[in-house]
C-alpha positions as CSV (number, residue, x, y, z in Angstrom):
1,M,-35.8,-1.9,-0.5
2,Y,-35.2,0.7,2.1
3,E,-34.1,3.3,-0.8
4,Q,-35.3,6.3,1.1
5,E,-33.8,5.2,4.5
6,V,-30.7,4.5,2.8
7,K,-30.4,7.8,1.0
8,R,-31.4,9.5,4.3
9,L,-28.6,7.7,6.2
10,Q,-26.1,8.6,3.3
11,E,-27.1,12.3,3.9
12,M,-26.3,12.2,7.6
13,I,-23.1,10.3,7.0
14,D,-22.0,12.8,4.8
15,D,-22.9,15.7,7.1
16,S,-20.9,14.2,9.9
17,H,-17.4,14.1,10.9
18,R,-17.3,12.4,14.4
19,I,-19.5,9.1,13.9
20,V,-19.5,6.6,16.6
21,F,-21.0,3.2,16.1
22,F,-22.8,1.4,18.9
23,G,-23.3,-2.5,18.1
24,G,-24.6,-5.5,19.4
25,A,-25.2,-9.1,18.3
26,G,-27.2,-8.3,15.4
27,V,-24.0,-7.0,13.6
28,S,-22.6,-10.5,13.7
29,T,-25.7,-12.5,12.5
30,E,-25.0,-12.1,8.8
31,S,-21.6,-13.7,9.5
32,D,-23.5,-16.7,10.8
33,I,-22.9,-16.1,14.6
34,P,-26.1,-16.6,16.5
35,D,-27.3,-14.0,18.8
36,F,-29.1,-14.5,22.1
37,R,-32.5,-12.8,22.2
38,S,-34.0,-13.4,18.6
39,A,-36.7,-16.1,17.8
40,D,-34.0,-18.4,16.8
41,G,-31.4,-17.3,19.2
42,L,-29.6,-19.1,22.1
43,Y,-32.2,-18.0,24.7
44,Q,-35.0,-19.9,22.7
45,Q,-33.1,-23.1,22.6
46,E,-33.4,-26.0,25.4
47,Y,-30.4,-26.5,27.5
48,K,-30.2,-28.2,31.0
49,Y,-29.2,-24.7,32.2
50,S,-30.1,-21.4,30.9
51,P,-27.6,-19.7,28.7
52,E,-27.6,-16.9,31.3
53,Q,-26.7,-19.5,34.0
54,I,-24.2,-20.9,31.9
55,V,-22.2,-17.8,31.1
56,S,-22.1,-16.5,34.7
57,H,-19.1,-16.2,36.8
58,T,-20.5,-18.5,39.4
59,F,-21.1,-21.2,36.7
60,F,-17.6,-20.9,35.5
61,V,-16.1,-21.3,38.9
62,H,-18.3,-24.4,39.9
63,R,-19.0,-26.0,36.7
64,T,-16.2,-25.1,34.5
65,E,-16.1,-28.2,32.3
66,S,-19.9,-27.6,31.5
67,F,-19.2,-23.9,30.9
68,Y,-16.4,-24.7,28.4
69,E,-18.6,-27.3,26.5
70,F,-21.3,-24.5,25.8
71,Y,-18.7,-21.8,25.4
72,K,-16.6,-23.7,22.7
73,E,-19.7,-24.9,20.9
74,K,-21.9,-21.8,21.0
75,M,-19.8,-18.8,21.5
76,M,-16.5,-19.5,19.7
77,F,-16.9,-19.2,15.8
78,L,-13.4,-19.0,14.6
79,D,-14.3,-19.5,11.0
80,A,-16.7,-16.6,10.9
81,E,-15.8,-13.5,8.5
82,P,-16.7,-9.9,8.6
83,N,-19.7,-9.1,6.7
84,A,-20.7,-5.8,4.9
85,A,-21.4,-4.0,8.1
86,H,-18.1,-4.7,9.8
87,K,-16.0,-3.8,6.5
88,K,-18.1,-0.5,5.9
89,L,-17.5,0.7,9.5
90,A,-13.7,0.2,8.8
91,E,-13.8,2.0,5.6
92,L,-15.5,4.8,7.5
93,E,-12.8,5.0,10.0
94,A,-10.0,4.8,7.3
95,A,-11.9,7.7,5.7
96,G,-11.6,9.7,9.0
97,K,-15.4,9.9,9.5
98,L,-15.7,7.4,12.2
99,T,-13.9,7.7,15.7
100,A,-14.9,4.5,17.5
101,V,-16.7,1.3,17.3
102,I,-18.3,0.3,20.6
103,T,-19.3,-3.3,20.6
104,Q,-21.0,-5.8,22.9
105,N,-19.6,-8.6,20.8
106,I,-16.7,-10.8,21.6
107,D,-16.0,-12.2,18.1
108,G,-13.1,-9.7,17.0
109,L,-14.8,-9.3,13.8
110,H,-14.6,-5.6,13.7
111,Q,-10.8,-5.9,14.0
112,A,-10.7,-8.6,11.3
113,A,-12.5,-6.1,9.0
114,G,-9.7,-3.6,9.7
115,S,-11.3,-1.1,12.4
116,R,-8.6,-0.1,14.7
117,N,-10.4,2.0,17.5
118,V,-12.6,-0.8,18.9
119,L,-14.0,-0.6,22.4
120,E,-15.1,-4.2,23.5
121,L,-17.5,-3.7,26.3
122,H,-17.6,-7.5,27.0
123,G,-14.2,-8.6,26.1
124,S,-13.0,-10.9,23.4
125,I,-12.7,-14.6,22.7
126,H,-9.4,-13.9,21.3
127,R,-7.8,-13.1,24.6
128,N,-7.4,-15.9,27.2
129,Y,-5.2,-16.1,30.4
130,C,-4.0,-18.4,32.9
131,Q,-5.7,-17.7,36.2
132,N,-2.4,-18.5,37.9
133,C,0.3,-16.9,36.1
134,R,-1.6,-14.6,33.6
135,K,0.3,-16.4,30.5
136,F,-1.7,-15.5,27.4
137,Y,-3.4,-17.9,24.9
138,D,-5.1,-17.4,21.8
139,A,-8.7,-18.6,21.0
140,A,-7.5,-21.4,18.7
141,F,-5.7,-23.1,22.0
142,V,-9.0,-22.8,24.0
143,K,-11.3,-23.9,21.2
144,N,-9.0,-27.0,20.5
145,S,-8.2,-28.0,24.1
146,E,-9.9,-31.0,25.7
147,G,-12.2,-30.3,28.5
148,I,-11.1,-27.4,30.4
149,P,-8.1,-25.6,29.0
150,R,-5.0,-25.6,31.0
151,C,-1.9,-23.5,31.0
152,S,1.6,-25.1,30.9
153,C,2.0,-24.3,34.9
154,G,-1.2,-26.3,35.3
155,G,-3.5,-23.2,36.0
156,K,-6.9,-23.0,34.8
157,I,-7.5,-20.7,31.7
158,K,-10.2,-18.0,31.5
159,P,-11.5,-16.4,28.6
160,D,-11.2,-12.5,28.7
161,V,-15.0,-12.0,28.4
162,V,-17.3,-10.2,30.7
163,L,-19.6,-13.0,32.4
164,Y,-22.9,-12.3,34.3
165,E,-22.0,-11.2,37.8
166,E,-18.8,-9.5,36.5
167,G,-18.2,-5.6,36.0
168,L,-17.2,-4.1,32.8
169,D,-13.8,-2.6,32.5
170,S,-13.8,0.8,33.9
171,D,-11.3,2.2,31.1
172,I,-13.5,0.7,28.4
173,I,-16.6,2.4,30.1
174,S,-14.9,5.7,30.3
175,R,-13.5,5.8,26.7
176,S,-16.9,4.9,25.5
177,I,-18.6,7.5,27.4
178,R,-16.3,10.0,25.9
179,A,-16.4,8.9,22.6
180,I,-20.2,9.0,22.6
181,S,-20.3,12.4,24.3
182,E,-17.9,13.9,21.7
183,A,-19.7,12.3,18.5
184,D,-21.8,14.3,16.2
185,M,-23.7,11.3,14.8
186,L,-24.3,8.0,16.8
187,I,-25.5,4.8,14.7
188,I,-26.9,2.0,16.9
189,G,-27.0,-1.2,15.2
190,G,-27.8,-4.8,15.8
191,T,-28.8,-4.5,19.4
192,S,-32.1,-4.6,21.5
193,L,-30.5,-2.4,24.0
194,V,-31.5,-4.8,26.7
195,V,-28.2,-5.1,28.4
196,Y,-27.2,-2.6,31.1
197,P,-25.2,-0.7,31.7
198,A,-24.0,-0.7,28.2
199,A,-27.3,0.1,26.8
200,G,-27.3,3.4,29.0
201,F,-24.2,4.6,27.5
202,I,-26.1,6.2,24.6
203,D,-27.8,8.7,27.0
204,Y,-24.4,10.6,26.7
205,F,-25.1,11.5,23.1
206,R,-25.5,15.1,22.3
207,G,-24.7,15.2,18.8
208,K,-26.8,16.0,15.6
209,H,-27.7,12.7,14.0
210,L,-29.1,9.5,15.9
211,V,-29.9,6.4,13.8
212,V,-31.0,2.9,14.8
213,I,-30.7,0.0,12.4
214,N,-32.1,-3.3,13.8
215,K,-34.1,-5.9,12.4
216,S,-36.4,-5.8,15.5
217,T,-37.6,-3.1,17.7
218,T,-35.3,-2.0,20.5
219,A,-36.3,-2.4,24.0
220,R,-36.3,1.4,24.7
221,E,-37.1,4.4,22.6
222,V,-34.1,6.7,22.0
223,G,-35.4,9.3,20.1
224,A,-34.0,8.4,16.8
225,E,-33.9,10.8,13.9
226,L,-33.9,7.6,11.6
227,T,-34.9,4.1,12.4
228,I,-34.3,1.3,9.8
229,A,-36.0,-2.1,10.5
230,A,-33.5,-4.3,8.5
231,P,-30.4,-6.4,8.6
232,I,-27.5,-3.9,9.3
233,G,-25.0,-5.5,6.7
234,E,-27.7,-5.1,4.1
235,V,-28.1,-1.3,4.9
236,M,-24.4,-0.4,5.6
237,G,-23.3,-2.2,2.4
238,R,-25.0,0.4,0.4
239,I,-23.4,3.4,1.9
240,E,-20.8,5.1,-0.1
241,V,-17.6,6.4,1.6
242,W,-15.6,9.3,0.5
243,Q,-12.1,8.8,-0.2
244,G,-9.5,11.2,-1.4
245,G,-12.4,13.7,-2.4
246,R,-14.7,11.1,-4.2
247,R,-17.1,8.3,-3.0
248,D,-16.2,4.8,-3.3
């Protein structure tokens, strides 16, 4: 299945030297981390408050304990392992083919797979800071805490994730736009291209090859040269990477 699409994708990758990957929640669903918008995603489940309400800045400030109940159970998956997509992207970077991974995910699986230049648009569950003294705490501390995680100084700990009503980091934005504008190939994977401003970054691409790999149709047409409607790990796992003059 997808033989011709994978063959064409391989040809494009072989032809490219500055590949950028732009990914969303669908990249991690094959690692058993649920997304938000698919048929069985978090937005389709019944909660007292909508997920968009819960992961907002206002909700965090005024209903912090309820925020953490949802956050720990539905957004922190510390046992998750990188899948074939994460691993192949790390291989492409190690081979000097891929220059950046731009991700909307907060799970840290790209780094766990070995990717080094990862631009996290929405932050990471693995970075948490006291709102009083800025002391750092890892994800395990937050996950295992009772109720609201507290610093040794007594301050409330906040995860370094971008909640609704909060802005993206300006440095990450500029680095992402620069990487996309300098790329000769852009692979968009596992994202419905719904969330802005991140989804608008792809408008800066001026390179040769544009590919979309996503199980469902994306929210906007991007003029992709190749579109593959399939799980991204299934597709990327079949790509061969040149190492030392040969494909592995």
